[in-house]
C-alpha positions as CSV (number, residue, x, y, z in Angstrom):
1,X,203.9,164.5,120.6
2,X,200.7,162.4,120.6
3,X,200.4,159.0,119.0
4,X,199.1,158.9,115.4
5,X,195.4,158.1,114.9
6,X,195.0,154.3,114.6
7,X,193.9,153.3,111.1
8,X,190.6,151.3,111.3
9,X,188.9,149.4,108.5
10,X,186.1,146.9,107.9
11,X,187.4,143.4,107.2
12,X,185.7,140.1,106.1
13,X,187.3,137.6,108.4
14,X,184.7,137.6,111.1
15,X,181.7,135.2,110.8
16,X,179.3,137.9,111.9
17,X,179.1,140.7,109.3
18,X,178.0,143.1,112.1
19,X,181.4,142.5,113.7
20,X,183.5,142.8,110.6
21,X,185.6,145.7,112.0
22,X,189.1,145.4,113.3
23,X,191.8,147.8,114.4
24,X,195.0,148.0,112.3
25,X,197.0,148.6,115.4
26,X,196.6,147.5,119.0
27,X,196.4,151.0,120.5
28,X,193.1,152.1,122.0
29,X,190.9,154.5,120.1
30,X,190.6,156.8,123.0
31,X,193.2,159.1,121.5
32,X,192.8,162.8,121.2
33,X,192.3,163.9,117.5
34,X,193.7,167.3,116.6
35,X,191.1,169.4,114.9
36,X,188.1,167.3,116.1
37,X,185.5,169.8,117.2
38,X,183.8,167.1,119.3
39,X,187.0,166.5,121.4
40,X,188.9,168.9,123.6
41,X,192.7,169.0,123.9
42,X,193.8,166.9,126.8
43,X,195.7,168.1,129.8
44,X,199.0,166.6,130.9
45,X,198.8,162.9,131.5
46,X,195.1,162.6,130.7
47,X,192.6,162.5,127.8
48,X,189.6,164.8,127.8
49,X,186.5,164.4,125.7
50,X,183.2,166.2,125.1
51,X,180.3,163.8,125.1
52,X,178.9,163.6,121.6
53,X,175.7,161.8,120.5
54,X,174.8,161.0,116.9
55,X,171.2,160.3,115.9
56,X,170.9,157.8,113.1
57,X,167.4,157.6,111.5
58,X,166.3,155.7,108.4
59,X,163.8,153.6,106.6
60,X,163.7,150.1,108.2
61,X,164.5,148.4,104.9
62,X,167.2,150.8,103.7
63,X,170.6,149.1,102.9
64,X,172.5,152.3,103.5
65,X,171.0,152.7,106.9
66,X,172.1,149.2,107.7
67,X,175.7,150.0,106.7
68,X,175.7,153.3,108.7
69,X,174.2,151.4,111.7
70,X,177.1,148.9,111.7
71,X,179.7,151.6,111.6
72,X,178.0,153.6,114.4
73,X,177.7,150.5,116.6
74,X,181.5,149.9,116.2
75,X,182.4,153.5,117.1
76,X,180.1,153.4,120.1
77,X,181.6,150.2,121.3
78,X,185.2,151.4,121.0
79,X,185.0,155.1,121.8
80,X,183.9,155.7,125.5
81,X,182.4,159.1,124.8
82,X,180.7,158.3,121.5
83,X,177.0,157.7,121.7
84,X,174.5,156.8,119.0
85,X,170.7,156.8,119.1
86,X,168.9,154.9,116.3
87,X,165.5,155.5,114.9
88,X,163.8,153.3,112.3
89,X,160.5,154.0,110.5
90,X,158.3,151.7,108.5
91,X,158.7,152.3,104.7
92,X,155.0,153.4,104.5
93,X,155.5,156.3,107.0
94,X,159.1,157.2,106.4
95,X,158.6,160.0,103.9
96,X,156.0,161.7,106.0
97,X,158.1,161.3,109.1
98,X,161.2,162.8,107.4
99,X,159.2,165.7,106.0
100,X,157.9,166.6,109.5
101,X,161.3,166.3,111.0
102,X,163.0,168.5,108.5
103,X,160.2,171.1,108.7
104,X,160.5,171.2,112.5
105,X,164.3,171.7,112.4
106,X,164.5,173.7,109.1
107,X,166.6,171.1,107.4
108,X,166.8,170.1,103.8
109,X,167.1,166.3,103.4
110,X,165.3,163.9,101.2
111,X,166.8,160.4,101.5
112,X,167.5,157.6,104.0
113,X,169.3,157.7,106.3
114,X,169.4,161.1,107.9
115,X,172.1,161.7,110.6
116,X,172.6,164.6,112.9
117,X,174.7,165.4,116.0
118,X,173.7,166.6,119.4
119,X,176.0,168.1,122.0
120,X,174.8,166.8,125.3
121,X,176.6,169.4,127.4
122,X,175.2,172.3,125.4
123,X,171.7,171.3,124.4
124,X,169.9,173.2,121.6
125,X,169.0,172.2,118.1
126,X,170.9,169.3,116.6
127,X,173.5,169.9,113.9
128,X,172.6,168.1,110.6
129,X,175.4,165.9,109.4
130,X,173.7,164.6,106.3
131,X,173.2,161.1,104.9
132,X,175.3,157.9,104.7
133,X,178.1,159.5,102.6
134,X,178.5,162.4,105.0
135,X,178.6,160.1,108.0
136,X,181.2,157.8,106.4
137,X,183.3,160.8,105.5
138,X,183.1,162.1,109.1
139,X,184.2,158.7,110.4
140,X,187.1,158.5,108.1
141,X,188.2,162.1,108.9
142,X,187.9,162.0,112.6
143,X,188.3,158.3,113.5
144,X,190.1,156.8,110.5
145,X,187.3,154.2,110.0
146,X,186.2,152.9,106.6
147,X,183.6,150.3,105.6
148,X,183.9,147.4,103.1
149,X,180.5,145.8,103.5
150,X,179.2,144.3,100.3
151,X,175.9,145.3,98.6
152,X,174.5,141.8,99.1
153,X,175.2,141.9,102.8
154,X,173.7,145.4,103.1
155,X,170.4,144.1,101.6
156,X,170.3,141.1,103.9
157,X,170.8,143.2,107.0
158,X,168.2,145.7,105.7
159,X,165.6,143.0,105.5
160,X,166.5,141.8,109.0
161,X,166.1,145.4,110.2
162,X,162.6,145.6,108.7
163,X,161.5,142.3,110.3
164,X,162.9,143.5,113.7
165,X,161.1,146.8,113.3
166,X,157.8,145.1,112.7
167,X,158.2,142.8,115.6
168,X,159.2,145.8,117.9
169,X,156.1,147.7,116.8
170,X,153.9,144.7,117.5
171,X,155.4,144.3,121.0
172,X,154.8,148.0,121.6
173,X,151.2,147.7,120.6
174,X,150.7,144.8,122.9
175,X,152.2,146.7,125.8
176,X,150.2,149.7,124.9
177,X,147.0,147.7,125.1
178,X,148.0,146.6,128.6
179,X,148.6,150.2,129.6
180,X,145.7,151.9,127.8
181,X,142.3,150.6,128.7
182,X,139.9,148.9,126.4
183,X,137.1,151.4,125.6
184,X,133.7,149.8,125.9
185,X,130.6,151.7,124.9
186,X,127.1,150.5,125.9
187,X,124.0,152.0,124.3
188,X,120.7,152.3,126.1
189,X,122.7,152.1,129.3
190,X,119.8,152.7,131.6
191,X,118.1,149.4,130.6
192,X,118.1,146.4,132.8
193,X,120.4,144.2,130.8
194,X,123.1,146.8,131.2
195,X,122.9,146.6,135.0
196,X,123.5,142.9,134.8
197,X,126.2,143.1,132.2
198,X,128.5,145.6,134.0
199,X,129.6,143.3,136.9
200,X,130.5,140.6,134.3
201,X,132.6,143.0,132.2
202,X,134.5,144.4,135.2
203,X,135.2,140.9,136.6
204,X,137.9,140.1,134.0
205,X,136.1,137.1,132.8
206,X,135.3,138.6,129.4
207,X,138.4,140.5,128.3
208,X,141.0,138.9,130.5
209,X,142.3,139.4,134.1
210,X,145.1,141.7,132.9
211,X,143.0,144.0,130.6
212,X,141.8,147.3,132.1
213,X,138.6,148.7,130.7
214,X,137.0,152.1,130.4
215,X,133.2,152.0,130.2
216,X,131.1,154.7,128.6
217,X,127.3,154.7,129.3
218,X,125.5,156.1,126.3
219,X,121.8,157.1,126.5
220,X,119.3,159.8,126.2
221,X,119.6,163.0,128.3
222,X,116.5,162.3,130.3
223,X,118.1,159.2,131.7
224,X,121.2,161.0,133.0
225,X,120.1,160.9,136.6
226,X,119.7,157.1,136.5
227,X,123.1,156.9,134.8
228,X,124.7,158.9,137.6
229,X,123.4,156.4,140.1
230,X,124.7,153.5,138.0
231,X,128.1,155.1,137.8
232,X,128.2,155.3,141.6
233,X,127.3,151.7,141.9
234,X,130.0,150.8,139.4
235,X,132.7,152.4,141.5
236,X,131.3,150.7,144.5
237,X,132.3,147.4,142.9
238,X,136.0,148.3,143.6
239,X,137.1,146.4,140.5
240,X,140.8,146.6,139.8
241,X,140.2,146.4,136.1
242,X,137.8,149.3,135.9
243,X,140.0,152.3,135.1
244,X,137.2,154.9,134.3
245,X,133.5,155.3,133.9
246,X,131.8,158.1,132.0
247,X,128.4,159.2,130.7
248,X,127.6,160.3,127.2
249,X,124.3,161.9,126.2
250,X,125.6,164.0,123.2
251,X,125.0,162.1,120.0
252,X,127.9,163.7,118.1
253,X,130.4,162.4,120.8
254,X,129.1,158.8,120.6
255,X,131.6,156.0,120.2
256,X,134.8,158.1,120.4
257,X,137.8,155.7,120.2
258,X,135.5,152.8,121.0
259,X,137.1,149.3,120.9
260,X,133.9,147.5,121.8
261,X,130.3,148.7,121.2
262,X,127.4,146.8,122.7
263,X,124.0,147.7,121.1
264,X,121.0,147.0,123.4
265,X,117.3,147.6,122.7
266,X,116.4,151.3,122.6
267,X,113.8,153.0,124.6
268,X,110.3,153.0,123.3
269,X,108.3,156.2,123.8
270,X,106.5,156.7,120.4
271,X,103.4,154.9,119.3
272,X,103.2,153.2,115.9
273,X,100.1,151.6,114.4
274,X,101.5,149.1,111.8
275,X,104.1,146.5,111.7
276,X,105.7,148.3,108.7
277,X,106.1,151.5,110.9
278,X,107.7,149.4,113.6
279,X,110.2,148.0,111.1
280,X,111.0,151.3,109.4
281,X,111.5,153.0,112.8
282,X,114.8,151.1,113.1
283,X,116.4,152.7,110.1
284,X,117.1,156.3,111.4
285,X,118.9,155.2,114.5
286,X,120.9,152.4,112.8
287,X,121.9,154.9,110.1
288,X,123.1,157.4,112.7
289,X,124.9,154.7,114.7
290,X,126.6,153.4,111.5
291,X,127.8,156.9,110.6
292,X,129.1,157.6,114.1
293,X,130.9,154.3,114.4
294,X,132.7,154.8,111.1
295,X,133.6,158.4,112.1
296,X,134.5,158.1,115.8
297,X,135.3,154.5,116.7
298,X,138.6,152.7,116.6
299,X,139.5,151.2,113.2
300,X,139.2,147.6,114.7
301,X,136.1,148.2,116.7
302,X,133.9,145.2,117.4
303,X,130.1,145.7,117.5
304,X,127.8,143.2,119.1
305,X,124.0,143.6,118.8
306,X,121.7,142.2,121.5
307,X,118.1,142.8,122.5
308,X,114.8,141.2,121.9
309,X,113.3,142.8,118.8
310,X,114.5,142.9,115.2
311,X,118.0,141.8,116.2
312,X,118.9,140.5,112.7
313,X,117.4,143.6,111.0
314,X,119.3,146.0,113.2
315,X,122.5,144.1,112.6
316,X,122.1,144.2,108.8
317,X,121.3,147.9,108.9
318,X,124.4,148.7,110.9
319,X,126.4,146.8,108.3
320,X,124.8,148.8,105.5
321,X,125.7,152.1,107.2
322,X,129.1,151.1,108.5
323,X,130.4,149.1,105.5
324,X,134.1,149.3,106.5
325,X,133.6,147.1,109.6
326,X,130.9,144.6,108.3
327,X,132.8,141.6,109.5
328,X,133.1,143.0,113.0
329,X,129.4,143.4,113.5
330,X,127.6,140.3,114.9
331,X,124.2,139.5,116.5
332,X,123.9,137.5,119.7
333,X,122.1,134.2,119.4
334,X,123.2,132.5,122.6
335,X,120.0,133.6,124.4
336,X,117.8,131.4,122.3
337,X,120.3,128.7,122.5
338,X,120.4,128.9,126.3
339,X,116.6,128.7,126.5
340,X,116.6,125.6,124.3
341,X,119.3,123.9,126.3
342,X,117.4,124.7,129.5
343,X,114.2,123.2,128.2
344,X,116.0,120.0,127.1
345,X,117.8,119.8,130.5
346,X,114.4,120.0,132.3
347,X,113.1,117.1,130.2
348,X,116.3,115.0,130.7
349,X,116.6,116.0,134.4
350,X,120.1,117.3,134.1
351,X,121.8,120.7,134.0
352,X,121.8,122.9,130.9
353,X,125.6,123.3,131.0
354,X,125.9,119.6,130.2
355,X,124.2,120.1,126.8
356,X,126.3,121.3,123.9
357,X,126.1,121.9,120.2
358,X,122.5,123.0,119.9
359,X,122.3,125.1,116.7
360,X,120.0,128.1,116.2
361,X,119.1,128.8,112.6
362,X,117.5,131.9,111.2
363,X,115.9,135.0,112.7
364,X,117.1,135.3,116.3
365,X,114.1,137.4,117.3
366,X,111.6,135.8,114.9
367,X,111.3,132.6,112.8
368,X,114.1,130.4,114.0
369,X,114.8,126.7,114.1
370,X,116.4,124.8,116.9
371,X,118.5,122.0,115.4
372,X,119.2,119.1,117.7
373,X,120.9,116.8,115.2
374,X,124.4,117.7,116.5
375,X,123.3,118.2,120.1
376,X,125.3,116.2,122.7
377,X,124.9,115.7,126.5
378,X,127.8,115.1,128.9
379,X,128.0,113.7,132.4
380,X,124.5,112.2,132.0
381,X,123.5,109.7,134.6
382,X,122.3,106.5,132.9
383,X,123.2,102.9,132.4
384,X,126.0,104.0,130.1
385,X,128.6,106.1,131.9
386,X,132.0,107.4,130.8
387,X,134.8,109.9,131.5
388,X,134.1,113.7,131.4
389,X,134.7,113.9,127.7
390,X,132.3,111.1,126.9
391,X,129.0,112.3,125.4
392,X,125.8,110.9,123.9
393,X,123.4,112.4,121.3
394,X,120.5,114.2,122.9
395,X,118.0,112.7,120.4
396,X,119.0,109.2,121.4
397,X,117.8,110.0,125.0
398,X,114.5,111.7,124.1
399,X,112.0,108.9,123.2
400,X,108.9,111.1,123.1
401,X,108.8,112.6,119.6
402,X,105.5,114.3,120.4
403,X,107.2,116.3,123.2
404,X,109.8,117.4,120.7
405,X,107.4,118.5,118.0
406,X,104.7,120.0,120.3
407,X,105.6,120.8,123.9
408,X,109.2,121.8,123.2
409,X,108.1,124.1,120.3
410,X,105.3,125.6,122.4
411,X,107.7,126.2,125.3
412,X,110.2,128.0,123.2
413,X,107.5,130.0,121.5
414,X,106.2,131.2,124.8
415,X,109.7,132.1,126.1
416,X,110.7,134.0,123.0
417,X,107.5,135.9,122.5
418,X,108.0,139.6,122.1
419,X,108.2,141.3,125.5
420,X,109.2,138.0,127.1
421,X,112.3,137.2,125.1
422,X,115.3,137.2,127.4
423,X,115.3,138.2,131.0
424,X,117.9,140.8,131.8
425,X,120.3,138.2,133.3
426,X,120.1,135.9,130.3
427,X,120.6,138.8,127.9
428,X,123.6,140.1,129.8
429,X,125.2,136.7,130.1
430,X,124.6,135.9,126.4
431,X,126.4,139.1,125.3
432,X,129.2,138.6,127.8
433,X,129.8,135.0,126.7
434,X,129.8,135.9,123.0
435,X,132.4,138.7,123.7
436,X,134.5,136.3,125.7
437,X,134.5,133.8,122.8
438,X,135.3,136.6,120.4
439,X,138.4,137.7,122.3
440,X,139.7,134.3,123.7
441,X,138.1,131.7,121.4
442,X,135.2,129.3,121.9
443,X,135.8,125.9,123.6
444,X,137.6,123.6,121.1
445,X,135.2,121.4,119.1
446,X,132.1,123.2,120.4
447,X,129.5,124.7,118.0
448,X,128.3,128.2,118.8
449,X,125.3,129.9,117.2
450,X,125.9,133.5,115.9
451,X,124.0,136.0,113.7
452,X,126.3,136.9,110.8
453,X,126.0,138.2,107.3
454,X,125.2,135.4,104.9
455,X,127.5,134.9,102.0
456,X,125.5,132.0,100.5
457,X,126.6,129.3,103.1
458,X,124.1,126.4,103.5
459,X,122.0,127.8,100.7
460,X,121.1,130.9,102.6
461,X,120.4,133.9,100.4
462,X,123.2,136.5,100.5
463,X,122.8,139.9,102.1
464,X,120.8,139.0,105.2
465,X,121.9,138.4,108.8
466,X,121.2,134.8,109.6
467,X,122.0,132.8,112.8
468,X,124.2,129.8,111.9
469,X,126.8,127.6,113.4
470,X,130.3,129.1,113.9
471,X,133.4,128.8,116.0
472,X,135.6,131.6,117.4
473,X,139.4,131.5,117.1
474,X,142.3,133.9,116.8
475,X,140.1,136.9,117.5
476,X,137.5,136.2,114.8
477,X,134.7,133.9,113.9
478,X,134.5,131.2,111.2
479,X,131.3,129.6,109.8
480,X,131.3,125.8,110.2
481,X,130.5,125.0,106.6
482,X,132.2,121.6,106.9
483,X,129.5,120.2,109.3
484,X,127.9,117.0,107.9
485,X,124.3,116.0,107.9
486,X,122.8,119.4,108.6
487,X,121.1,120.0,105.3
488,X,117.9,122.1,105.6
489,X,114.9,121.5,103.3
490,X,113.9,124.2,100.8
491,X,110.5,124.8,102.5
492,X,112.2,125.2,106.0
493,X,114.7,127.6,104.5
494,X,112.0,129.6,102.8
495,X,110.1,129.9,106.0
496,X,113.2,131.3,107.8
497,X,114.5,133.6,105.1
498,X,111.1,135.1,103.9
499,X,110.6,137.3,106.9
500,X,114.3,138.4,107.0
501,X,114.2,139.4,103.4
502,X,110.9,141.3,103.8
503,X,112.1,143.1,106.9
504,X,115.1,144.5,105.0
505,X,113.0,145.5,102.0
506,X,110.3,147.2,104.1
507,X,112.9,149.0,106.2
508,X,114.7,150.4,103.1
509,X,111.4,151.4,101.5
510,X,111.5,148.8,98.7
511,X,108.4,147.0,99.9
512,X,105.3,148.6,101.2
513,X,103.6,145.8,103.2
514,X,105.1,143.0,105.2
515,X,103.5,139.6,104.5
516,X,104.3,136.9,107.1
517,X,105.2,133.6,105.5
518,X,102.4,131.0,105.3
519,X,102.1,127.6,103.8
520,X,99.7,127.1,100.9
521,X,97.2,125.3,103.2
522,X,96.7,128.4,105.2
523,X,96.4,130.9,102.4
524,X,92.6,130.6,102.4
525,X,92.4,131.4,106.1
526,X,94.1,134.8,105.4
527,X,91.6,135.7,102.7
528,X,88.7,135.1,105.1
529,X,90.2,137.5,107.7
530,X,91.1,140.6,105.6
531,X,87.9,142.5,106.3
532,X,88.3,144.7,109.3
533,X,86.1,147.3,111.0
534,X,87.3,150.9,110.7
535,X,85.0,152.4,113.4
536,X,87.6,152.5,116.1
537,X,91.4,152.8,115.7
538,X,92.2,150.7,118.7
539,X,89.8,148.0,117.7
540,X,91.3,148.0,114.2
541,X,94.8,147.6,115.4
542,X,93.8,144.8,117.8
543,X,92.0,143.1,114.9
544,X,95.1,143.1,112.8
545,X,97.1,141.7,115.7
546,X,94.5,138.9,116.2
547,X,94.7,138.0,112.5
548,X,98.5,137.8,112.4
549,X,98.7,136.0,115.7
550,X,96.2,133.4,114.5
551,X,98.0,132.9,111.3
552,X,101.3,132.4,113.1
553,X,99.9,130.0,115.6
554,X,98.2,128.0,112.9
555,X,101.4,127.9,110.7
556,X,103.5,126.9,113.6
557,X,101.6,123.8,114.8
558,X,100.4,122.6,111.4
559,X,103.8,122.8,109.8
560,X,105.5,121.1,112.7
561,X,103.1,118.2,112.5
562,X,103.1,117.9,108.8
563,X,106.6,119.0,107.7
564,X,109.1,118.9,110.5
565,X,111.3,116.0,111.3
566,X,111.9,114.8,114.8
567,X,115.4,116.2,115.0
568,X,114.6,119.8,113.6
569,X,112.5,122.0,115.8
570,X,111.2,125.4,115.1
571,X,110.8,128.4,117.5
572,X,108.7,131.3,116.4
573,X,108.2,134.9,117.5
574,X,104.9,136.6,116.4
575,X,105.7,139.8,114.7
576,X,102.1,140.8,115.2
577,X,102.8,141.2,118.9
578,X,104.9,144.2,118.0
579,X,101.9,146.0,116.6
580,X,100.1,146.0,120.0
581,X,103.1,147.5,121.8
582,X,102.3,151.0,122.8
583,X,105.9,152.4,122.9
584,X,108.3,150.7,120.4
585,X,111.4,152.7,119.6
586,X,112.2,156.4,119.7
587,X,112.3,157.8,116.2
588,X,115.0,160.3,115.3
589,X,114.2,163.3,113.3
590,X,115.8,161.7,110.2
591,X,113.4,159.9,107.9
592,X,114.1,156.4,106.4
593,X,115.2,156.4,102.8
594,X,112.7,155.7,100.0
595,X,109.9,155.7,102.5
596,X,106.6,154.9,100.6
597,X,103.4,156.7,101.1
598,X,100.3,155.2,102.7
599,X,101.9,152.8,105.1
600,X,99.7,153.7,108.0
601,X,96.0,153.0,108.6
602,X,93.6,155.7,107.7
603,X,92.2,157.6,110.6
């Protein structure tokens, strides 16, 4: 006759509540239990068992799951052929997960936990045992085990289970990102900046040396041949981080599962005759991109807008048509910042990398100010020398105020003129550096210029994209509103914001004509230049361009001499230059909203 079944119970003597189980007798639990369908009758002198696995699933914060888990762990530890597999689900997804499980197996169960048995040597569908009460009854019947865990202890363990579940999910997500590549989409991929950007992205410098990337080149169908050549060159790089390269020319498939979207300037193959047309031509494409980003891209997608024309306007339009990711859409301002640093470096006979904290305010591709009040220079060879972290204010080393207010302004004006604004190398490097800061943080203590949506900081009107000082940390950006001594006068602020506000209003159809900002002293000049000949369309357009160019040039130099301080410098882009371009941006078939009549010149 076989030994009786040992009587097991949960006791409270152990310091660890998860170990509050003890055997009432010293005999092993590996005893054949008559009537146990999971165990076979032993032969002479041996015990024989059928391997049984119980699956225990429940809501991560369920106290009854915690109690059943402790009981199952004890049985697995003491019975050599008892196995348990545990599944926890977050409370937010538990009901949906349970419904799908029961539907698949044709079970009827509503609560947490749910427990079923699988026979490993037979296979097939599992046998539903039930919930906690059924599992406890099963343990008492077959193994003589009972539980005495208190309700308070059940709740404590349930909260521990929830925290552990969340941590496990975060670890799985991190590992998943290492396995699954980062999906990077580049628009207007046949443009020159894209060619210079790709080697930087695939080098590991931007996203990290352990992050694999998948690049999708998005452009028009007629550029597909050039894109195929580019794909071949990309594979020739033999980058260990480049997992895949693909081409997309179908609009409806754009930005599928994108983690990063880089918006470059679009191709220009349609003529426009007025500045207002040029502004409004940005709306259809931004509206389409915004819709596709919200529809197809990853929930945490990051969108970075580069280019040389209407950068702020395109960014604010994307925010309008993709409102769920507004904070994750930014405009690159490091190109203008780099040009300003290079001009200063040439004057001071040093390298531009030694100059830090130059702030770009305003319209990245238009009326912007270069603020040197916080600018510092490191490793500068002079009578005063210090360790690598020692710096000196840039303005204390530039003694020629006329150079700052005239030559420096003229140099930046020439460099940032439309059609000349960044070379392909500078554009690519600016985008890559901004992305690097976004993912890994900007250098500690360093000021970075970035075009972001204004929320009223520094007295800037809300609702426009404005370049301002920020820092990157923890995967996001923060506006440096705590900087001291960077107040901007009302007249300077008006000059910078006027064009941005008008661009937005004209683009959305709320304003018919764009009026470039002028000081009162120049208003009479405009009145003298409003009469134009209408005998020839080309002459008419050129006359408009000459008027606006003259107005901008006059306003630049007169305002700098009369209004600007030594430490605040303005760089300006002439919007009139856009009028004389023969091929601005390709217009989509969609029309801008609220488009007013009569915006073009009469033929």
